[in-house]
MOPAC internal coordinates of N, CA, C and O (Angstrom, degrees):
PM7 1SCF
backbone

  N    0.0000 0     0.00 0     0.00 0    0    0    0
  C    1.4931 1     0.00 0     0.00 0    1    0    0
  C    1.4753 1   108.77 1     0.00 0    2    1    0
  O    1.2310 1   121.12 1   -32.91 1    3    2    1
  N    1.3084 1   115.47 1   147.09 1    3    2    1
  C    1.4445 1   122.18 1  -178.41 1    5    3    2
  C    1.4621 1   108.12 1  -145.13 1    6    5    3
  O    1.2310 1   121.52 1   -40.30 1    7    6    5
  N    1.3595 1   114.70 1   139.70 1    7    6    5
  C    1.5042 1   123.36 1   171.21 1    9    7    6
  C    1.4618 1   111.41 1  -148.62 1   10    9    7
  O    1.2310 1   123.22 1   -41.73 1   11   10    9
  N    1.2563 1   111.44 1   138.27 1   11   10    9
  C    1.6212 1   118.89 1   171.39 1   13   11   10
  C    1.4997 1   115.34 1   -96.17 1   14   13   11
  O    1.2310 1   120.13 1   -39.11 1   15   14   13
  N    1.2137 1   117.35 1   140.89 1   15   14   13
  C    1.4878 1   121.03 1  -171.73 1   17   15   14
  C    1.5190 1   102.15 1  -124.17 1   18   17   15
  O    1.2310 1   120.77 1   -29.80 1   19   18   17
  N    1.3633 1   116.13 1   150.20 1   19   18   17
  C    1.4403 1   123.00 1   168.28 1   21   19   18
  C    1.5545 1   106.62 1  -125.12 1   22   21   19
  O    1.2310 1   120.27 1   -46.65 1   23   22   21
  N    1.3381 1   117.08 1   133.35 1   23   22   21
  C    1.5228 1   119.99 1   174.73 1   25   23   22
  C    1.3731 1   110.33 1  -128.73 1   26   25   23
  O    1.2310 1   119.96 1   -50.17 1   27   26   25
  N    1.3669 1   117.68 1   129.83 1   27   26   25
  C    1.4200 1   127.56 1   171.71 1   29   27   26
  C    1.5271 1   110.80 1   -79.19 1   30   29   27
  O    1.2310 1   120.58 1   -68.95 1   31   30   29
  N    1.3731 1   116.50 1   111.05 1   31   30   29
  C    1.4157 1   115.92 1  -171.93 1   33   31   30
  C    1.7350 1   106.74 1   -76.81 1   34   33   31
  O    1.2310 1   123.60 1   -14.21 1   35   34   33
  N    1.3643 1   110.70 1   165.79 1   35   34   33
  C    1.4478 1   117.30 1  -177.47 1   37   35   34
  C    1.5483 1   108.14 1  -136.71 1   38   37   35
  O    1.2310 1   121.52 1   -57.74 1   39   38   37
  N    1.3411 1   114.70 1   122.26 1   39   38   37
  C    1.4841 1   123.94 1  -179.18 1   41   39   38
  C    1.5325 1   119.14 1    74.31 1   42   41   39
  O    1.2310 1   123.24 1  -149.98 1   43   42   41
  N    1.2840 1   111.40 1    30.02 1   43   42   41
  C    1.5192 1   121.02 1   177.11 1   45   43   42
  C    1.5202 1   111.07 1  -135.51 1   46   45   43
  O    1.2310 1   121.56 1   -19.06 1   47   46   45
  N    1.3080 1   114.63 1   160.94 1   47   46   45
  C    1.4526 1   120.23 1   178.94 1   49   47   46
  C    1.5461 1   108.84 1   -69.82 1   50   49   47
  O    1.2310 1   117.01 1   149.73 1   51   50   49
  N    1.3189 1   123.29 1   -30.27 1   51   50   49
  C    1.4207 1   123.73 1   174.13 1   53   51   50
  C    1.4257 1   105.80 1   -68.08 1   54   53   51
  O    1.2310 1   118.20 1   -36.91 1   55   54   53
  N    1.4706 1   121.04 1   143.09 1   55   54   53
  C    1.4228 1   122.98 1   172.25 1   57   55   54
  C    1.5175 1   114.94 1   -95.90 1   58   57   55
  O    1.2310 1   118.70 1   155.80 1   59   58   57
  N    1.3702 1   120.08 1   -24.20 1   59   58   57
  C    1.3930 1   122.66 1  -173.06 1   61   59   58
  C    1.4716 1   110.77 1  -158.11 1   62   61   59
  O    1.2310 1   121.34 1   -30.22 1   63   62   61
  N    1.3882 1   115.05 1   149.78 1   63   62   61
  C    1.4047 1   122.79 1   176.80 1   65   63   62
  C    1.5041 1   111.03 1  -125.91 1   66   65   63
  O    1.2310 1   119.44 1   -57.50 1   67   66   65
  N    1.3873 1   118.67 1   122.50 1   67   66   65
  C    1.3931 1   122.29 1  -179.28 1   69   67   66
  C    1.5828 1   104.50 1  -113.11 1   70   69   67
  O    1.2310 1   122.46 1   -47.46 1   71   70   69
  N    1.4149 1   112.90 1   132.54 1   71   70   69
  C    1.4175 1   114.87 1  -177.88 1   73   71   70
  C    1.5864 1   107.02 1  -152.90 1   74   73   71
  O    1.2310 1   120.36 1   -17.32 1   75   74   73
  N    1.1908 1   116.92 1   162.68 1   75   74   73
  C    1.4286 1   124.43 1  -177.25 1   77   75   74
  C    1.6301 1   109.35 1  -126.89 1   78   77   75
  O    1.2310 1   122.19 1   -49.62 1   79   78   77
  N    1.4150 1   113.42 1   130.38 1   79   78   77
  C    1.5468 1   115.95 1   170.46 1   81   79   78
  C    1.4477 1   101.01 1  -100.05 1   82   81   79
  O    1.2310 1   121.72 1   -56.32 1   83   82   81
  N    1.4002 1   114.32 1   123.68 1   83   82   81
  C    1.5354 1   115.51 1   169.56 1   85   83   82
  C    1.4636 1   107.98 1  -126.60 1   86   85   83
  O    1.2310 1   120.90 1   -54.63 1   87   86   85
  N    1.1956 1   115.89 1   125.37 1   87   86   85
  C    1.5160 1   123.50 1   175.98 1   89   87   86
  C    1.6374 1   106.42 1    51.48 1   90   89   87
  O    1.2310 1   123.18 1  -131.71 1   91   90   89
  N    1.3220 1   111.50 1    48.29 1   91   90   89
  C    1.3931 1   116.64 1   173.99 1   93   91   90
  C    1.5610 1   119.60 1    72.29 1   94   93   91
  O    1.2310 1   122.05 1  -169.76 1   95   94   93
  N    1.3084 1   113.68 1    10.24 1   95   94   93
  C    1.4714 1   120.56 1   175.68 1   97   95   94
  C    1.5336 1   114.17 1  -128.52 1   98   97   95
  O    1.2310 1   123.13 1   -28.63 1   99   98   97
  N    1.3482 1   111.60 1   151.37 1   99   98   97
  C    1.4975 1   117.69 1  -174.54 1  101   99   98
  C    1.5011 1   109.33 1   -79.77 1  102  101   99
  O    1.2310 1   117.10 1   -44.48 1  103  102  101
  N    1.2669 1   123.12 1   135.52 1  103  102  101
  C    1.4702 1   126.85 1   179.91 1  105  103  102
  C    1.5101 1   106.44 1  -142.91 1  106  105  103
  O    1.2310 1   121.19 1   -16.41 1  107  106  105
  N    1.3398 1   115.34 1   163.59 1  107  106  105
  C    1.4604 1   120.33 1   168.34 1  109  107  106
  C    1.5300 1   120.37 1    49.82 1  110  109  107
  O    1.2310 1   123.29 1  -133.13 1  111  110  109
  N    1.3752 1   111.29 1    46.87 1  111  110  109
  C    1.4191 1   118.83 1  -175.37 1  113  111  110
  C    1.5462 1   110.79 1   -84.80 1  114  113  111
  O    1.2310 1   118.06 1   -45.34 1  115  114  113
  N    1.2809 1   121.29 1   134.66 1  115  114  113
  C    1.4857 1   128.65 1  -178.52 1  117  115  114
  C    1.5291 1   107.08 1  -139.69 1  118  117  115
  O    1.2310 1   121.59 1   -47.81 1  119  118  117
  N    1.2881 1   114.57 1   132.19 1  119  118  117
  C    1.4017 1   122.51 1   172.89 1  121  119  118
  C    1.7237 1   103.92 1  -103.67 1  122  121  119
  O    1.2310 1   123.13 1   -36.56 1  123  122  121
  N    1.2945 1   111.61 1   143.44 1  123  122  121
  C    1.5030 1   117.93 1   173.54 1  125  123  122
  C    1.4612 1   107.47 1  -106.98 1  126  125  123
  O    1.2310 1   118.69 1   -65.23 1  127  126  125
  N    1.3188 1   120.10 1   114.77 1  127  126  125
  C    1.4442 1   125.31 1   177.90 1  129  127  126
  C    1.5199 1   106.70 1    81.17 1  130  129  127
  O    1.2310 1   118.95 1     1.83 1  131  130  129
  N    1.2496 1   119.61 1  -178.17 1  131  130  129
  C    1.4151 1   122.58 1  -176.32 1  133  131  130
  C    1.4607 1   113.30 1    91.64 1  134  133  131
  O    1.2310 1   120.32 1     5.24 1  135  134  133
  N    1.4341 1   117.00 1  -174.76 1  135  134  133
  C    1.4454 1   119.73 1   175.83 1  137  135  134
  C    1.4403 1   113.81 1   -80.24 1  138  137  135
  O    1.2310 1   121.43 1   -74.99 1  139  138  137
  N    1.3154 1   114.87 1   105.01 1  139  138  137
  C    1.4522 1   126.96 1  -170.93 1  141  139  138
  C    1.4834 1   116.41 1   -49.64 1  142  141  139
  O    1.2310 1   119.90 1   128.43 1  143  142  141
  N    1.3552 1   117.80 1   -51.57 1  143  142  141
  C    1.4969 1   119.71 1  -176.91 1  145  143  142
  C    1.6068 1   106.32 1   -68.35 1  146  145  143
  O    1.2310 1   119.92 1   130.42 1  147  146  145
  N    1.1727 1   117.75 1   -49.58 1  147  146  145
  C    1.5391 1   119.83 1   178.61 1  149  147  146
  C    1.5079 1   111.41 1   -50.81 1  150  149  147
  O    1.2310 1   121.75 1   132.33 1  151  150  149
  N    1.2104 1   114.26 1   -47.67 1  151  150  149
  C    1.5882 1   117.23 1  -173.45 1  153  151  150
  C    1.4457 1   111.23 1   -81.66 1  154  153  151
  O    1.2310 1   116.35 1   156.64 1  155  154  153
  N    1.2867 1   124.54 1   -23.36 1  155  154  153
  C    1.4487 1   123.14 1   163.59 1  157  155  154
  C    1.5169 1   105.82 1   -61.20 1  158  157  155
  O    1.2310 1   119.61 1   135.05 1  159  158  157
  N    1.3648 1   118.35 1   -44.95 1  159  158  157
  C    1.4838 1   114.81 1   179.49 1  161  159  158
  C    1.4432 1   117.44 1   -57.03 1  162  161  159
  O    1.2310 1   121.85 1   134.20 1  163  162  161
  N    1.4884 1   114.07 1   -45.80 1  163  162  161
  C    1.3941 1   119.32 1  -178.63 1  165  163  162
  C    1.5452 1   108.79 1   -63.65 1  166  165  163
  O    1.2310 1   116.63 1   147.78 1  167  166  165
  N    1.2471 1   124.00 1   -32.22 1  167  166  165
  C    1.4637 1   131.78 1  -174.73 1  169  167  166
  C    1.4703 1   103.35 1   -68.44 1  170  169  167
  O    1.2310 1   120.17 1   132.32 1  171  170  169
  N    1.2830 1   117.28 1   -47.68 1  171  170  169
  C    1.4875 1   116.82 1  -173.45 1  173  171  170
  C    1.5720 1   109.93 1   -79.24 1  174  173  171
  O    1.2310 1   117.80 1   147.51 1  175  174  173
  N    1.2942 1   121.80 1   -32.49 1  175  174  173
  C    1.3877 1   123.90 1   178.59 1  177  175  174
  C    1.5514 1   108.25 1   -60.16 1  178  177  175
  O    1.2310 1   120.29 1   139.99 1  179  178  177
  N    1.2833 1   117.05 1   -40.01 1  179  178  177
  C    1.5367 1   121.65 1  -169.81 1  181  179  178
  C    1.5825 1   107.47 1   -85.70 1  182  181  179
  O    1.2310 1   115.67 1   164.60 1  183  182  181
  N    1.2819 1   125.83 1   -15.40 1  183  182  181
  C    1.3555 1   135.56 1  -175.33 1  185  183  182
  C    1.5983 1   107.54 1   -52.25 1  186  185  183
  O    1.2310 1   119.14 1   -65.77 1  187  186  185
  N    1.3495 1   119.25 1   114.23 1  187  186  185
  C    1.4177 1   120.70 1  -178.40 1  189  187  186
  C    1.5280 1   115.72 1    86.50 1  190  189  187
  O    1.2310 1   119.14 1   177.50 1  191  190  189
  N    1.2590 1   119.25 1    -2.50 1  191  190  189
  C    1.5117 1   121.82 1   178.26 1  193  191  190
  C    1.4757 1   110.16 1   -84.46 1  194  193  191
  O    1.2310 1   119.38 1   -26.62 1  195  194  193
  N    1.2758 1   118.78 1   153.38 1  195  194  193
  C    1.4423 1   125.59 1   169.31 1  197  195  194
  C    1.4672 1   110.87 1   -71.16 1  198  197  195
  O    1.2310 1   119.65 1   -47.65 1  199  198  197
  N    1.2550 1   118.27 1   132.35 1  199  198  197
  C    1.5393 1   122.57 1  -176.99 1  201  199  198
  C    1.5509 1   109.30 1   -48.91 1  202  201  199
  O    1.2310 1   118.73 1   139.06 1  203  202  201
  N    1.2781 1   120.04 1   -40.94 1  203  202  201
  C    1.5867 1   121.49 1  -179.36 1  205  203  202
  C    1.5757 1   110.36 1   -62.35 1  206  205  203
  O    1.2310 1   118.89 1   141.13 1  207  206  205
  N    1.3451 1   119.71 1   -38.87 1  207  206  205
  C    1.3808 1   123.78 1   177.09 1  209  207  206
  C    1.5488 1   110.76 1   -63.36 1  210  209  207
  O    1.2310 1   121.64 1   134.50 1  211  210  209
  N    1.2897 1   114.46 1   -45.50 1  211  210  209
  C    1.5113 1   121.49 1  -178.66 1  213  211  210
  C    1.4516 1   109.45 1   -68.69 1  214  213  211
  O    1.2310 1   117.33 1   141.13 1  215  214  213
  N    1.2766 1   122.69 1   -38.87 1  215  214  213
  C    1.4913 1   122.38 1   175.13 1  217  215  214
  C    1.5382 1   107.27 1   -59.30 1  218  217  215
  O    1.2310 1   118.25 1   126.34 1  219  218  217
  N    1.3182 1   120.94 1   -53.66 1  219  218  217
  C    1.2527 1   123.47 1   179.41 1  221  219  218
  C    1.5492 1   121.87 1   -48.05 1  222  221  219
  O    1.2310 1   124.11 1   142.24 1  223  222  221
  N    1.2917 1   109.72 1   -37.76 1  223  222  221
  C    1.5551 1   118.46 1   178.14 1  225  223  222
  C    1.5702 1   109.11 1   -82.34 1  226  225  223
  O    1.2310 1   119.70 1   143.49 1  227  226  225
  N    1.3006 1   118.18 1   -36.51 1  227  226  225
  C    1.5184 1   118.39 1  -168.95 1  229  227  226
  C    1.5616 1   114.07 1   -95.91 1  230  229  227
  O    1.2310 1   116.84 1   156.01 1  231  230  229
  N    1.2378 1   123.61 1   -23.99 1  231  230  229
  C    1.4643 1   126.74 1  -177.80 1  233  231  230
  C    1.4169 1   112.29 1   -63.12 1  234  233  231
  O    1.2310 1   122.41 1   -48.29 1  235  234  233
  N    1.3288 1   112.99 1   131.71 1  235  234  233
  C    1.4798 1   116.95 1  -179.31 1  237  235  234
  C    1.3907 1   121.22 1    91.83 1  238  237  235
  O    1.2310 1   119.64 1   172.41 1  239  238  237
  N    1.3777 1   118.30 1    -7.59 1  239  238  237
  C    1.4453 1   124.34 1  -176.81 1  241  239  238
  C    1.6157 1   102.95 1   -70.71 1  242  241  239
  O    1.2310 1   121.03 1   -41.38 1  243  242  241
  N    1.3184 1   115.63 1   138.62 1  243  242  241
  C    1.5045 1   117.96 1   178.25 1  245  243  242
  C    1.6832 1   107.67 1  -120.30 1  246  245  243
  O    1.2310 1   123.88 1   -22.86 1  247  246  245
  N    1.3150 1   110.17 1   157.14 1  247  246  245
  C    1.4334 1   113.92 1  -175.25 1  249  247  246
  C    1.6445 1   100.28 1  -119.86 1  250  249  247
  O    1.2310 1   123.81 1   -72.66 1  251  250  249
  N    1.3357 1   110.30 1   107.34 1  251  250  249
  C    1.5466 1   120.71 1   174.59 1  253  251  250
  C    1.5347 1   100.65 1    66.04 1  254  253  251
  O    1.2310 1   121.27 1    58.08 1  255  254  253
  N    1.4402 1   115.17 1  -121.92 1  255  254  253
  C    1.3775 1   122.23 1  -167.40 1  257  255  254
  C    1.6254 1   106.76 1  -103.55 1  258  257  255
  O    1.2310 1   125.05 1   178.60 1  259  258  257
  N    1.3316 1   107.91 1    -1.40 1  259  258  257
  C    1.6019 1   112.20 1   176.48 1  261  259  258
  C    1.5569 1   108.31 1   -66.05 1  262  261  259
  O    1.2310 1   121.07 1   -30.31 1  263  262  261
  N    1.3010 1   115.55 1   149.69 1  263  262  261
  C    1.3872 1   119.30 1   174.11 1  265  263  262
  C    1.6094 1   116.23 1   -81.53 1  266  265  263
  O    1.2310 1   120.50 1   179.98 1  267  266  265
  N    1.2460 1   116.64 1    -0.02 1  267  266  265
  C    1.4720 1   129.07 1   175.86 1  269  267  266
  C    1.5625 1   114.37 1  -136.23 1  270  269  267
  O    1.2310 1   121.41 1     5.65 1  271  270  269
  N    1.2288 1   114.92 1  -174.35 1  271  270  269
  C    1.4309 1   124.55 1   173.05 1  273  271  270
  C    1.6382 1   113.17 1  -159.72 1  274  273  271
  O    1.2310 1   120.58 1   -10.23 1  275  274  273
  N    1.3374 1   116.50 1   169.77 1  275  274  273
  C    1.4520 1   111.37 1   173.32 1  277  275  274
  C    1.5014 1   113.27 1   -62.03 1  278  277  275
  O    1.2310 1   116.14 1   140.75 1  279  278  277
  N    1.2902 1   124.93 1   -39.25 1  279  278  277
  C    1.4510 1   119.27 1   175.19 1  281  279  278
  C    1.4133 1   114.53 1   -64.92 1  282  281  279
  O    1.2310 1   119.04 1   145.20 1  283  282  281
  N    1.3382 1   119.44 1   -34.80 1  283  282  281
  C    1.5528 1   116.49 1   176.41 1  285  283  282
  C    1.5640 1   112.72 1   -71.11 1  286  285  283
  O    1.2310 1   123.16 1   144.57 1  287  286  285
  N    1.3264 1   111.54 1   -35.43 1  287  286  285
  C    1.5628 1   112.51 1   176.79 1  289  287  286
  C    1.5225 1   107.76 1   -67.71 1  290  289  287
  O    1.2310 1   116.99 1   147.75 1  291  290  289
  N    1.3678 1   123.32 1   -32.25 1  291  290  289
  C    1.4489 1   121.36 1   172.99 1  293  291  290
  C    1.5367 1   109.87 1   -64.21 1  294  293  291
  O    1.2310 1   119.70 1   145.14 1  295  294  293
  N    1.2811 1   118.18 1   -34.86 1  295  294  293
  C    1.3818 1   118.41 1   177.24 1  297  295  294
  C    1.5225 1   114.16 1   -60.56 1  298  297  295
  O    1.2310 1   121.24 1   138.63 1  299  298  297
  N    1.4034 1   115.23 1   -41.37 1  299  298  297
  C    1.3980 1   125.83 1  -178.14 1  301  299  298
  C    1.5363 1   107.52 1   -67.97 1  302  301  299
  O    1.2310 1   119.19 1   142.31 1  303  302  301
  N    1.3879 1   119.15 1   -37.69 1  303  302  301
  C    1.3589 1   123.72 1  -179.31 1  305  303  302
  C    1.6447 1   109.25 1   -65.83 1  306  305  303
  O    1.2310 1   122.05 1   136.46 1  307  306  305
  N    1.2725 1   113.69 1   -43.54 1  307  306  305
  C    1.4908 1   120.61 1   179.74 1  309  307  306
  C    1.5067 1   108.92 1   -62.68 1  310  309  307
  O    1.2310 1   119.55 1   139.06 1  311  310  309
  N    1.2615 1   118.47 1   -40.94 1  311  310  309
  C    1.5044 1   124.89 1  -179.04 1  313  311  310
  C    1.4375 1   107.79 1   -62.35 1  314  313  311
  O    1.2310 1   117.86 1   134.89 1  315  314  313
  N    1.3096 1   121.68 1   -45.11 1  315  314  313
  C    1.4049 1   125.18 1  -179.61 1  317  315  314
  C    1.6166 1   106.92 1   -68.47 1  318  317  315
  O    1.2310 1   117.98 1   141.53 1  319  318  317
  N    1.2135 1   121.45 1   -38.47 1  319  318  317
  C    1.4650 1   123.98 1  -178.11 1  321  319  318
  C    1.5373 1   105.06 1   -68.12 1  322  321  319
  O    1.2310 1   118.60 1   137.06 1  323  322  321
  N    1.2477 1   120.27 1   -42.94 1  323  322  321
  C    1.5040 1   117.44 1   178.75 1  325  323  322
  C    1.5714 1   112.86 1   -62.95 1  326  325  323
  O    1.2310 1   124.41 1   142.47 1  327  326  325
  N    1.3853 1   109.14 1   -37.53 1  327  326  325
  C    1.5427 1   108.94 1   173.95 1  329  327  326
  C    1.4924 1   115.66 1   -61.38 1  330  329  327
  O    1.2310 1   122.09 1   137.78 1  331  330  329
  N    1.2698 1   113.60 1   -42.22 1  331  330  329
  C    1.5634 1   119.57 1   179.05 1  333  331  330
  C    1.5242 1   107.03 1   -63.74 1  334  333  331
  O    1.2310 1   118.44 1   138.76 1  335  334  333
  N    1.3120 1   120.58 1   -41.24 1  335  334  333
  C    1.3967 1   120.92 1  -177.55 1  337  335  334
  C    1.5653 1   107.87 1   -64.16 1  338  337  335
  O    1.2310 1   121.21 1   140.19 1  339  338  337
  N    1.2527 1   115.28 1   -39.81 1  339  338  337
  C    1.5123 1   117.53 1  -179.71 1  341  339  338
  C    1.4640 1   113.34 1   -66.69 1  342  341  339
  O    1.2310 1   121.26 1   144.21 1  343  342  341
  N    1.5047 1   115.19 1   -35.79 1  343  342  341
  C    1.4515 1   118.08 1   175.50 1  345  343  342
  C    1.5125 1   109.98 1   -65.65 1  346  345  343
  O    1.2310 1   120.19 1   137.78 1  347  346  345
  N    1.4051 1   117.24 1   -42.22 1  347  346  345
  C    1.3615 1   115.95 1  -177.32 1  349  347  346
  C    1.5642 1   115.77 1   -63.34 1  350  349  347
  O    1.2310 1   119.21 1   147.79 1  351  350  349
  N    1.2287 1   119.11 1   -32.21 1  351  350  349
  C    1.4209 1   124.73 1  -175.27 1  353  351  350
  C    1.5322 1   110.29 1   -87.42 1  354  353  351
  O    1.2310 1   120.15 1   174.47 1  355  354  353
  N    1.2700 1   117.31 1    -5.53 1  355  354  353
  C    1.6166 1   119.65 1  -177.62 1  357  355  354
  C    1.5283 1   104.95 1   -74.67 1  358  357  355
  O    1.2310 1   120.10 1   180.00 1  359  358  357

């Protein structure tokens, strides 16, 4: 099973995160806006990971004095995607 998600970020330089969950693994992650090099790194590091594992690593990361960061926002997007997946399969 495969589904692509779009998440509008809040409180970060990036504006949107687009990613796919295919067979329980994260693929094709793209951040719109933000620090290009760092976000390419995050995208490559999570490639092939289970969403639950990525959430555990990314949740709570802050950017400077901001209460959130692009990785933290990605963890929120993944959490919502998992809730959607559970709803679809119910």
